[in-house]
Every structure is written in C-alpha cells, then in structure tokens.
C-alpha positions in Angstrom: -82.7 -48.9 -8.6 -84.0 -48.8 -4.8 -81.3 -46.7 -3.3 -81.0 -47.6 0.6 -80.3 -45.1 3.2 -76.9 -44.8 4.7 -76.5 -48.0 6.6 -75.1 -48.0 10.5 -71.4 -47.5 10.4 -71.3 -44.8 7.1 -71.0 -41.3 7.6 -74.5 -40.2 6.4 -76.0 -42.8 8.2 -79.6 -41.8 10.2 -78.9 -43.0 13.8 -82.1 -41.6 14.8 -84.2 -43.3 12.0 -82.2 -46.4 12.4 -83.2 -49.5 10.6 -87.1 -48.8 10.5 -86.2 -46.0 8.9 -84.4 -47.8 6.0 -86.9 -50.3 5.7 -89.4 -47.6 5.2 -87.3 -46.0 2.8 -87.1 -49.0 0.7 -90.5 -50.4 1.1 -91.6 -46.8 -0.6 -89.4 -46.8 -3.3 -90.1 -50.7 -4.0 -93.8 -49.8 -3.9 -93.3 -47.4 -6.5 -91.1 -49.0 -9.0 -93.4 -52.5 -9.0 -96.3 -50.2 -9.6 -94.9 -48.4 -12.5 -94.2 -51.8 -14.0 -90.4 -52.1 -13.9 -89.0 -55.4 -15.0 -86.4 -56.0 -12.1 -84.9 -53.9 -9.4 -82.1 -53.5 -7.6 -81.2 -52.5 -4.0 -77.6 -50.5 -3.6 -76.0 -48.4 -1.1 -75.2 -45.8 -2.9 -75.8 -43.7 -0.1 -72.7 -45.3 1.9 -70.4 -42.4 1.0 -67.2 -42.3 0.9 -67.3 -45.4 -0.7 -65.4 -48.6 -0.3 -63.7 -51.5 -1.7 -64.0 -53.8 1.3 -67.3 -53.0 3.1 -67.8 -53.2 6.8 -69.7 -56.6 7.8 -72.5 -54.7 9.2 -73.4 -52.9 5.8 -73.9 -56.4 4.0 -75.7 -57.7 6.7 -77.9 -54.4 7.2 -78.9 -55.1 3.6 -79.7 -58.3 3.9 -82.3 -57.4 7.0 -83.6 -55.0 4.6 -84.3 -56.9 2.1 -85.6 -60.1 4.0 -87.8 -57.5 5.6 -89.3 -56.6 2.1 -88.9 -60.2 0.8 -92.7 -60.6 0.9 -93.5 -57.9 -1.1 -91.0 -58.1 -4.0 -92.9 -59.3 -6.9 -90.1 -58.7 -9.5 -86.8 -60.3 -9.9 -84.6 -58.3 -8.3 -80.7 -57.7 -7.8 -78.1 -56.2 -5.4 -74.4 -53.9 -5.4 -72.8 -53.3 -2.2 -70.6 -50.5 -3.6 -67.8 -51.7 -4.6 -67.1 -54.9 -3.1 -67.6 -57.7 -5.6 -67.7 -60.7 -3.0 -69.7 -59.1 -0.4 -72.6 -58.3 -3.1 -72.5 -62.1 -3.9 -72.5 -63.0 -0.4 -75.8 -60.7 -0.2 -77.4 -62.3 -3.1 -76.7 -65.9 -2.1 -78.5 -65.0 1.6 -81.2 -63.0 0.1 -81.9 -65.1 -3.3 -81.4 -62.3 -5.5 -81.6 -62.9 -9.5 -78.3 -60.6 -10.5 -75.5 -58.5 -9.6 -73.9 -55.4 -10.4 -70.5 -54.7 -9.8 -67.0 -53.8 -11.2 -65.7 -57.4 -11.9 -62.6 -56.3 -14.6 -59.8 -53.6 -15.4 -57.4 -51.5 -13.3 -58.5 -48.1 -12.3 -57.3 -44.8 -10.9 -60.2 -43.6 -8.4 -61.4 -41.7 -5.7 -61.3 -44.5 -3.4 -57.5 -45.3 -4.6 -56.1 -47.8 -7.0 -58.9 -50.4 -8.3 -57.7 -54.0 -9.3 -60.8 -55.9 -9.0 -60.5 -59.7 -9.5 -63.0 -61.8 -11.8 -62.0 -65.1 -11.1 -62.0 -64.9 -7.4 -65.4 -63.5 -7.3 -67.1 -65.8 -9.7 -65.6 -68.7 -8.0 -66.8 -67.3 -4.4 -70.3 -67.0 -6.4 -69.9 -71.2 -7.0 -68.6 -72.3 -4.1 -71.8 -70.7 -2.6 -74.2 -72.6 -4.8 -75.1 -69.8 -6.9 -74.1 -70.5 -10.2 -77.3 -69.7 -11.6 -76.6 -65.9 -10.3 -76.0 -63.5 -13.0 -73.3 -61.4 -13.2 -73.5 -57.7 -14.2 -69.9 -56.3 -15.3 -69.5 -52.4 -15.4 -66.8 -52.4 -18.0 -66.6 -48.1 -17.5 -66.5 -47.7 -13.9 -67.6 -44.6 -12.3 -65.7 -42.1 -10.2 -62.6 -43.6 -11.9 -60.3 -43.2 -14.9 -59.1 -46.8 -16.8 -55.8 -47.2 -16.8 -56.3 -49.6 -19.6 -55.4 -47.4 -23.2 -57.8 -49.7 -25.2 -60.9 -48.7 -26.1 -64.1 -49.3 -24.0 -65.5 -51.5 -26.6 -62.1 -53.4 -26.5 -61.9 -53.6 -23.0 -65.5 -55.1 -22.8 -64.9 -58.0 -26.0 -62.1 -58.7 -23.9 -64.0 -58.8 -20.8 -66.6 -61.3 -22.1 -63.4 -63.6 -23.9 -61.7 -63.7 -20.5 -64.2 -63.6 -17.8 -67.4 -64.7 -19.1 -70.1 -62.2 -17.8 -73.7 -62.6 -17.8 -73.9 -58.9 -19.2 -71.8 -55.9 -19.8 -73.0 -52.3 -18.3 -71.8 -49.2 -20.2 -71.7 -46.1 -17.6 -71.0 -42.4 -17.3 -68.2 -40.7 -15.4 -70.5 -40.4 -12.2 -74.0 -41.8 -11.2 -76.9 -40.0 -13.2 -74.3 -39.0 -15.9 -75.3 -40.7 -19.3 -72.6 -43.1 -20.8 -71.4 -41.7 -24.3 -73.9 -43.3 -27.2 -70.8 -43.6 -29.1 -69.3 -45.8 -26.6 -72.6 -47.6 -26.3 -73.0 -48.4 -29.8 -69.3 -49.6 -30.0 -69.3 -51.8 -27.2 -72.7 -53.1 -28.7 -71.5 -53.9 -32.2 -68.4 -55.7 -30.8 -70.7 -57.9 -28.8 -74.0 -58.6 -30.6 -74.5 -62.2 -28.8 -73.8 -60.4 -25.8 -76.5 -58.8 -23.5 -75.3 -55.0 -23.0 -77.0 -52.6 -21.0 -76.8 -48.6 -20.2 -75.8 -48.5 -16.7 -76.1 -44.8 -15.6 -77.9 -41.6 -16.7 -80.6 -42.5 -18.5 -83.3 -40.3 -18.4 -86.9 -40.2 -19.7 -85.8 -37.7 -22.9 -83.4 -40.5 -23.9 -84.3 -44.0 -23.1 -86.1 -44.7 -26.1 -82.7 -44.0 -28.2 -80.6 -45.9 -25.7 -83.0 -48.7 -25.8 -82.4 -48.7 -29.6 -79.2 -49.5 -28.8 -78.9 -51.4 -25.6 -80.5 -54.5 -24.7 -81.8 -52.8 -21.5 -81.1 -50.0 -18.5 -80.6 -49.7 -15.4 -82.4 -46.7 -14.0 -82.1 -44.7 -10.8 -81.9 -40.8 -10.6 -84.0 -39.7 -13.4 -86.6 -41.7 -11.5 -86.5 -39.8 -8.3 -88.2 -36.6 -7.4 -87.2 -33.5 -9.3 -84.2 -36.3 -10.7 -82.3 -36.0 -8.1 -80.4 -39.0 -7.0 -80.9 -38.8 -3.3 -84.3 -38.2 -3.5 -87.1 -40.9 -2.7 -88.4 -42.4 -6.1 -91.2 -40.1 -7.4 -93.9 -42.5 -8.6 -95.6 -40.2 -11.2 -91.6 -39.8 -13.1 -91.8 -44.0 -12.8 -94.7 -44.1 -14.3 -94.0 -41.8 -16.8 -90.6 -43.2 -17.8 -92.5 -46.9 -18.2 -94.7 -45.6 -20.4 -92.1 -44.0 -22.3 -90.2 -47.9 -22.3 -93.7 -49.5 -23.8 -94.2 -47.4 -26.8 -91.4 -49.5 -28.5 -92.3 -52.6 -26.9 
C-alpha cells in the first residue's frame, strides 16, 4: 500500500505542505516498495478520515494528480482504492491506467459511516462504459469498520458473490485496518473458491506472511511495512525488504 496523505477537503489535510507534500510522501513510499521487490502497489486514501461513501470530486482528482506526477517512476503494476466509493475508484483507475481496483462491491453492512449497501452491478457497468473491461475488480467481502447484516458465513457470502457478481479476486479482511483476518475465515473462503484468487487483505505481518501464503493466493499489506509497524507512518525500506525476503523463501 501507498497510503497517501490526507487529501484537500478532508479534516486531516496538511494545508501547509499542500500537494507537494502528498507527492513527495507517495514518491518515497513507492520507491521503498519497488526497491524491496513487491509485485504491485496500490494507492489509497486511508488518511481521509472520517470516511465517506461518496467522496468529494476533489479527492479523486487529487489522487489522479499525485499518481500522474509519479507515472514515470512506477515500474510495476498498480491499483487504486478511493474509500469507500466504488465508482470513484473505477474513475480514478480509468484516468490513471491502473490495473486493478479494490473496494466493497457487494453485501449489506452496519458501519461507522452508516448503512452500507454497495452496488456491484452499477460499478461493473460503469467500468465497462469507461472502456476498461480489462480492469480487475478485487472484492473485499468482509468490510472493515463494519458488521455484515447478512447472517451467512463469510465463505457463503464469498461463494455467492463470485456467482452473482463475477469478481476477479476475493479479499478477506479483519475488523479494522492493520488487524488480521481470521485464518479460519481465510481457509473457509479458499476451500469453497478453489478456482478464484483469494487474498488476505489486512493485518498480514512479517511473522504471519509465510503461513498466510500457504492458504491465500496473495496478500495486501500496509501497516506492517511502516516505521514501527504503525499505519500512519511512512514505509520503512528495511521492513519492506525484510517482508519480501520472507515471501521469497517459499517462491
């Protein structure tokens, strides 16, 4: 993860640092991750708290600006995630040439942000209208900061989402950013979806990545790579290299 600094219009935005601070922060994280040998990076606006379901147009535009400024430095595939707005995420991907999008596309949740009812059909049709049928959609089926109102197990919800809403990959999360998904949930989802890519989406640490990759097809990692393992810090180049050294042991 390349966690951008808080964007203009959000309460935590650094007005003094402005756009240049956003670009430079992202540039350093991107360089550290690429130098460590990660397979892909994802740009996200985790710092835009409190989160919204319909983000300000300025947020999406600013993310596009930052990614555009870094375009010549990106050497690996990249994705985007505008929390928690599927259509803005897809628009950003179309504007920047991203290879994938991560979002909550299915389900019904009670959340910190209020009732959460995403629409996968609308989002995928929007992607196609923008001429990006090649854009991979990664469905997080266990939303952070939320409780599913669907009483089916996470494995049943994941299997149903694959049937009804044709994701390119399914992600299993913990309850909050930086907290691990339950291994039993990850195992259950992969068991019912042997032919679908299943990723661990949150809380993967140096101590757990090898065991996690014995079950999952991939992981998305942010907090564990930061200085002191703290979500809001910058990426620590040494922690990033150590993480990928562990991954390579099983490749």
